N, C-alpha and C positions, 0 to 999 in steps of 0.2 A: 504494500500500500504506500501511497504518497504520505510522507510524514507530516502530520498537521503542524509541527513546529516549523517546517519550511514555509508554509503559507503565512504563519505569524511573522517569521523573519522577513519575508518579502514585503509584507504590509509595513513593518517598521522601517525597512530600508527605503521604501517610497517616501516616508516622512522624514528620513534622516540621510538623504543621499549625498554624503560627503566622505572623504577619505578618513578623517579622524574617527568618525563613528564606526566605519566599516573595519578599520585596522584593529580597533579594540575588540571586535567580535570575530575577527578572521578565523581563529582556531575553531570556534563554534560553527561558522559557516562551512569550513572544510569538512566537518563531520556531517553536516546536513547534505553537502554536495556529494560526498561519497555515497550516501544513501540514495540520492537522486540518480547518480550514475549507475548504481546497482539496479535501480528500478528500470532505467532505460535498457540495460542489458537483459533484464528479464523479459521486457517487451520484444527485444530482438529474438530471444529464444522462442517466444510465441509466434512471431512472424515467420520464423524459419520452418514452422509446421506447414505453411502453405505458400511460402515464397522463398527466395534465396537472398539473404541479406549479408552483405559484405562486412558491415560494421555499424555500430551505434555511435553516433557523434553527439557529444554535449557541447554546447556553445559557451564561450567565456562569459563571465558576468561583467567583465570590464568593457565599457563602451569606448569606441574609437571617436574621440571628440575633436580630432584635428580639423575637420571641415564642417563641423556642426555648430549651429548657434546654441544648441542645448549643451551646456558644459557639465551637466551632472555626470559623475564618473562611472556610475554603475547602472546596469539594467535591473529594474525591479521585477524581474521574472527569471525563470530558468527555462531553457529550451533544449530540445534534442531533435535529431533527425536520424533516419535509418536509411542507409544507402544500399540499393539493390546491387547484387553481384553480377558481373559479366556485361560485356558490351551489348548484349541483346536485351537487357533489362533496363529500361529507362524510367525516369521519374523516381519519386521517393515519398517517404512518410515523415510527418513532422508533428511535434507536440510542443506547446508552450504552457507552462505553469505560471500563471499570473493571477493574483487574488481577484476574484469576481470577473475575470476575463480569460479564462482558460480556453484553449482551442486545440484541436487536432486538425491536420490538413493532409491532403494527398494530391499529387499531380506535378505540374510543371510551372514554376514561378520564374518569369522573365527568361524564357529559353533563348539560347543564342540565335543570332540573326539567321543563320543557315537552317537551324531547326525550325524556327518560326515560319520561315518561308515554305519549308517542306510540309509542315502541318497545314498551312493555308492552301497550298496547292492540292493536297489530298482532299480537303474539304470542298475546294472548288470543283474537283472531279466528281466526288461522291461523299456526301456527309451523312448518308442514311445510317451507316453502321454506328457512327458515334452517337447520332440522335437516338438510336434504338437503345444503346447502353445507358445513356444518361437520362432517358425517359422511363426506364424500367421502374415499376412501382416500388420495389424493395430498395433500389438505389436512391430514389428520390426521398423515400421515408428516412433513409439513413443520412444522406448527404445534402439534400436540397438541390439548389440550382448551381450551375457552373459559375465560378467566381473569377475575377481577374480584370485588370484594366483593359479598356477597349478604346479603339480609335473612334473618333466622331464620324468619320466617313470611311469609304472603302480604301484599303491599302493601294499603293501605287501599282498600276497595271492590272488591277482587278475591276471587274464590272460592278458598278454601284447597284445595278438591278439584279445581281445574282441572288437566287432564292435562299441561299445559305449565308448571306452576308452577315446575319446576326452572329454566326459562329466565326466567320472569317475575320471579323473585326477585333477579336480578342487578341491581346498581346501576351497574356498568360492564361494557362488552362489548369485551374486547380479548384478543389472543393475544401470548404472549411466547416467545422462543426464546433459549437460552443458548449461550455459546461459551467455549472455553478460550483462554488466551493464544496457544497454538500455532495455533489455528484463526484467530484474529483477525489474526495476523501473516503468515498465508499469502497468497501472491500471488493466490489465488482467492477471498479473502474477499469482496471487493466484488461479484463475480459471484454468490456464494452469497446475499448480502444482496438483490441485485436479483431473483434468481430467487424467493426467499422472498416478497418483497413482491408480485411478480407473481402468485404462487399465491394471495395473499390478496384479489386484486381482486374475485372474485365476492361475498365477504363485504362488502367496502366498498361495492360497487355496490348490493347488496340493501339495506343499511342506509341508503344515500343516498336510494334510492327511497322507502323508508318515511318518512324525515325530510323529504322534499320533496313529500309527497302527503298527502291526508286518508284516512280509513278506507274511502272509496269509490274510492280510487285516482286522485282528481282532483288535478292539480298545484296546489301552493301558491305557485309561483313566478310 
């Protein structure tokens, strides 16, 4: 389970986001963070029952403030992602633990220029398979609607009147799901996370196939 003390610590950090406060409590934070990393590793073990995960990665709590107007030195949340193994498995899984703003996510956030064009070209050719996956009743019940920044108009060299322009305009392709503190601290939360990630597999697998083949369906690997 997520340690309730981690939630409490993050709430206090949000109110005392300065180096002096954090340094005084750094040994305590390290204990909490060791537990969080262990939790992320446990989720990786669950994921490996239905996917192939290369590693669990937990992000640093220190913020990069070099180019930011916000000079608070720490992130008032903990986050992790799980990286799929192999060149044929694209996309990934994500979790953020932040008091009252907990989320999990899956998909493709800000794909590289070449990948984004390949996805758009696939949707221009035929978007029906993706629509079928993300309109599935179980998928919608779990994940809701596709999320991500969109262009205001059609991308360059794409027909504005294309019937699938609502999908082609996306710049990222991912899904997010929110949780309350009570839900995150439940003993069943890791099972909920794993089941949600498993439900997203058809989406990840479809996008992986697109990104590892050309428009004729020939493998690029």
